[in-house]
Legacy VTK file of the C-alpha trace (Angstrom):
# vtk DataFile Version 3.0
C-alpha trace
ASCII
DATASET POLYDATA
POINTS 282 float
0.000 0.000 0.000
1.387 3.408 -0.994
2.332 5.636 1.928
0.386 8.899 1.893
2.135 12.191 1.314
2.020 15.180 3.646
0.494 18.634 3.272
2.738 21.499 4.402
1.090 24.851 5.143
3.894 27.296 4.382
3.750 30.911 5.514
5.261 33.265 2.945
6.351 36.915 3.303
3.617 39.570 3.454
5.975 42.053 1.817
9.612 41.726 2.763
11.147 38.624 1.178
13.703 38.408 3.993
10.891 37.308 6.317
10.720 33.833 4.775
11.965 31.132 7.140
14.760 28.668 6.480
12.327 25.838 7.185
9.886 27.067 4.520
12.695 27.348 1.973
13.863 23.826 2.769
10.317 22.463 2.469
9.597 24.230 -0.836
12.798 22.716 -2.201
11.849 19.211 -1.063
8.126 18.806 -1.827
6.810 17.272 -5.033
4.222 19.979 -5.750
3.456 23.564 -4.669
-0.185 24.681 -4.615
-0.800 28.434 -4.528
-3.371 31.191 -4.978
-1.738 32.914 -7.943
0.971 31.028 -9.849
2.426 34.295 -11.180
2.872 35.692 -7.697
4.334 32.489 -6.299
6.728 32.062 -9.231
8.239 35.455 -8.361
8.999 34.120 -4.883
10.322 30.789 -6.159
12.510 32.414 -8.810
13.956 34.816 -6.237
15.111 31.865 -4.138
15.971 29.728 -7.177
13.437 27.031 -6.354
12.259 24.949 -9.297
9.221 22.795 -8.507
5.903 22.040 -10.233
3.271 24.647 -9.339
-0.522 24.428 -9.510
-3.194 27.001 -8.703
-5.632 26.560 -5.829
-7.981 29.460 -5.074
-11.611 30.265 -4.298
-13.028 29.707 -7.802
-11.275 26.417 -8.598
-10.987 24.982 -5.093
-13.456 22.152 -5.655
-11.823 20.356 -8.576
-8.276 21.481 -7.777
-8.736 20.379 -4.187
-9.680 16.909 -5.419
-6.585 16.797 -7.627
-4.314 17.801 -4.751
-5.861 15.167 -2.488
-5.215 12.539 -5.174
-1.556 13.574 -5.329
-1.274 13.325 -1.547
-2.950 9.902 -1.494
-0.486 8.792 -4.167
2.370 9.553 -1.787
3.421 12.996 -2.980
4.267 15.783 -0.542
2.504 19.080 -1.273
3.239 22.600 -0.019
0.324 25.021 0.143
1.114 28.742 0.034
-0.979 31.892 -0.283
0.051 35.066 -2.093
1.212 36.416 1.270
1.080 35.199 4.848
-0.274 31.957 6.282
-2.457 29.815 3.980
-5.798 28.924 5.490
-6.410 32.448 6.835
-9.064 34.203 4.725
-8.524 31.774 1.842
-9.810 28.279 0.947
-6.763 26.572 2.422
-8.752 25.550 5.478
-11.083 23.479 3.293
-8.124 21.522 1.949
-6.969 20.932 5.524
-10.424 19.594 6.431
-10.345 17.158 3.507
-6.855 15.966 4.416
-7.946 15.277 7.971
-10.919 13.282 6.681
-8.606 11.209 4.457
-6.047 10.608 7.200
-3.412 12.719 5.449
-0.851 14.328 7.731
-0.950 18.127 7.824
1.734 20.331 9.352
2.072 24.122 9.535
5.286 26.065 9.080
4.717 29.348 10.965
5.693 32.724 9.657
4.311 36.158 8.742
0.614 36.957 9.249
-0.657 40.485 8.546
-3.391 40.272 11.206
-0.956 39.506 14.039
1.711 41.886 12.736
-0.822 44.727 12.643
-2.244 43.822 16.044
1.079 44.028 17.878
1.907 47.325 16.114
-1.476 48.893 16.872
-0.890 49.870 20.483
-4.314 48.435 21.320
-5.072 45.643 23.795
-3.587 42.340 22.561
-4.758 40.165 25.469
-8.121 39.371 23.880
-8.830 39.872 20.184
-10.864 38.487 17.294
-10.122 38.325 13.582
-12.983 39.062 11.189
-11.177 38.696 7.859
-12.278 40.821 4.906
-15.017 43.389 5.405
-18.145 43.047 3.175
-18.056 45.020 -0.086
-21.422 46.820 -0.192
-22.327 49.678 2.121
-25.507 47.933 3.263
-23.622 44.763 4.189
-20.914 46.807 5.893
-23.501 48.497 8.130
-24.979 45.151 9.145
-21.515 43.676 9.660
-20.464 46.412 12.078
-23.870 46.492 13.745
-23.442 42.806 14.596
-20.118 43.621 16.275
-21.198 46.772 18.112
-20.965 45.153 21.556
-17.811 43.088 20.879
-15.436 43.892 23.759
-12.305 42.304 22.281
-9.893 44.137 19.997
-11.060 43.491 16.421
-8.827 42.912 13.373
-9.963 43.256 9.737
-8.512 43.332 6.239
-9.571 45.955 3.700
-8.645 46.945 0.140
-7.403 50.468 -0.658
-10.337 51.544 -2.840
-12.885 50.669 -0.120
-10.992 52.022 2.898
-12.664 55.455 3.127
-16.190 54.079 2.833
-15.424 51.470 5.494
-14.087 54.105 7.908
-17.198 56.226 7.251
-19.486 53.278 8.032
-17.532 52.503 11.204
-18.029 56.102 12.352
-21.721 55.972 11.410
-22.377 52.753 13.362
-19.848 52.947 16.231
-19.192 56.669 16.467
-15.939 58.507 15.854
-14.272 58.189 19.256
-13.096 54.588 19.239
-9.353 54.127 18.889
-8.141 52.532 15.686
-4.878 51.665 13.977
-4.759 51.446 10.191
-1.700 49.567 8.933
-0.562 49.933 5.344
2.061 47.958 3.409
3.246 45.994 6.447
6.947 44.938 6.306
7.412 46.821 2.993
9.435 49.947 2.213
6.466 52.302 2.680
5.043 50.653 5.805
2.786 53.015 7.721
0.718 52.700 10.896
-1.765 55.503 11.502
-3.148 55.506 15.050
-5.886 57.665 16.544
-9.647 57.885 16.874
-11.867 56.860 13.967
-12.517 60.568 13.273
-8.806 61.408 13.258
-7.814 58.505 11.035
-10.691 59.124 8.599
-9.701 62.791 8.235
-6.074 61.783 7.687
-6.799 59.318 4.871
-9.177 61.734 3.167
-6.100 63.837 2.466
-3.888 60.952 1.298
-3.428 59.034 -1.915
-4.527 55.593 -0.742
-2.345 52.726 -1.934
-1.377 49.294 -0.657
-2.988 46.556 1.402
-4.622 47.525 4.687
-5.036 45.863 8.064
-7.412 47.610 10.471
-7.302 47.125 14.232
-10.091 48.656 16.323
-10.539 48.700 20.074
-13.489 46.742 21.404
-16.631 48.189 22.945
-16.624 49.268 26.563
-18.236 46.670 28.854
-21.887 47.378 29.579
-22.175 48.079 33.274
-25.253 46.488 34.782
-26.946 48.887 37.193
-27.925 47.119 40.397
-29.585 49.261 43.009
-30.576 48.847 46.630
-33.697 46.825 45.796
-31.612 44.274 43.888
-29.042 44.113 46.685
-31.698 43.650 49.373
-33.205 40.688 47.506
-29.720 39.319 46.936
-29.076 39.382 50.701
-32.159 37.204 51.227
-30.928 34.709 48.603
-27.468 34.503 50.161
-28.856 33.971 53.649
-31.044 31.154 52.313
-27.871 29.658 50.791
-26.291 29.546 54.233
-24.331 32.785 54.578
-24.518 34.826 57.755
-26.229 38.222 57.708
-22.856 39.969 57.785
-21.422 37.827 54.965
-24.562 38.251 52.849
-24.581 42.052 53.184
-20.864 42.273 52.367
-21.144 40.103 49.230
-24.385 41.670 47.954
-22.943 45.177 48.378
-19.857 44.176 46.405
-21.910 42.610 43.573
-24.153 45.699 43.375
-21.175 48.076 43.664
-22.800 50.020 46.502
-21.782 50.897 50.044
-21.954 48.054 52.557
-23.092 50.520 55.221
-25.784 51.924 52.911
-27.134 48.434 52.248
-27.064 47.512 55.948
-28.934 50.682 56.897
-31.503 50.063 54.150
-32.143 46.537 55.430
-32.434 47.739 59.043
-34.894 50.524 58.044
-37.078 48.033 56.169
-36.871 45.671 59.131
-37.894 48.403 61.606
-40.785 49.470 59.394
-42.117 45.917 59.303
-41.843 45.586 63.088
LINES 1 283
282 0 1 2 3 4 5 6 7 8 9 10 11 12 13 14 15 16 17 18 19 20 21 22 23 24 25 26 27 28 29 30 31 32 33 34 35 36 37 38 39 40 41 42 43 44 45 46 47 48 49 50 51 52 53 54 55 56 57 58 59 60 61 62 63 64 65 66 67 68 69 70 71 72 73 74 75 76 77 78 79 80 81 82 83 84 85 86 87 88 89 90 91 92 93 94 95 96 97 98 99 100 101 102 103 104 105 106 107 108 109 110 111 112 113 114 115 116 117 118 119 120 121 122 123 124 125 126 127 128 129 130 131 132 133 134 135 136 137 138 139 140 141 142 143 144 145 146 147 148 149 150 151 152 153 154 155 156 157 158 159 160 161 162 163 164 165 166 167 168 169 170 171 172 173 174 175 176 177 178 179 180 181 182 183 184 185 186 187 188 189 190 191 192 193 194 195 196 197 198 199 200 201 202 203 204 205 206 207 208 209 210 211 212 213 214 215 216 217 218 219 220 221 222 223 224 225 226 227 228 229 230 231 232 233 234 235 236 237 238 239 240 241 242 243 244 245 246 247 248 249 250 251 252 253 254 255 256 257 258 259 260 261 262 263 264 265 266 267 268 269 270 271 272 273 274 275 276 277 278 279 280 281
């Protein structure tokens, strides 16, 4: 029985060719086939590093039949490298579907880490990196953009998007329309390239800046999340909470202390309120 090949997910530079890893170069030199988004783009990379291997296209509009062909090659024992035009394959491209099929067929998949625009932009943004979400490419039409941002209006994590240059201004305008102009944002352009730029500020400030610029390059947008919604809990809530806690076995003192903390009110104020109600009932 023929031993199955392996699929290598190879991260490629997002701009600066020096960012390619030695491991990726070694793998591209050793595999039997390289699958890529755009053969013209990938051939530039391969020629630069003097790598001569068979190349086949694999992108959104041919993924079904090309995916089947790649799986057949892997089942026949050939090793295949999957690359995108830039960054890690499988992020905002059909690479993940090929991974799913490989897993179903028992084909080994391994990832060779490297540049990713979303993470590069995030760490440059100056915004909170502890909790974040990646939303990929923003919808094209204004109507869909509004709905897209409306759905994320209460998202508290830092949010990362990709956007094309000719839609950037409209996207910033929709963000201001739906979320307001005061949220902090970082717009990263041409990451790792000669004209790399990171513009930081409020949505209003960044929108005004790009209105005055000639917009070129690929963009990564990083926006701070929404402020947590503070739940208002007054004395009535705290008084009922004290009753619940006492029923659960806490002492009066413990129940008042915990309920006051949960309601973010004064312990003394809550105690006095309970005593007043008690005296009125007596």
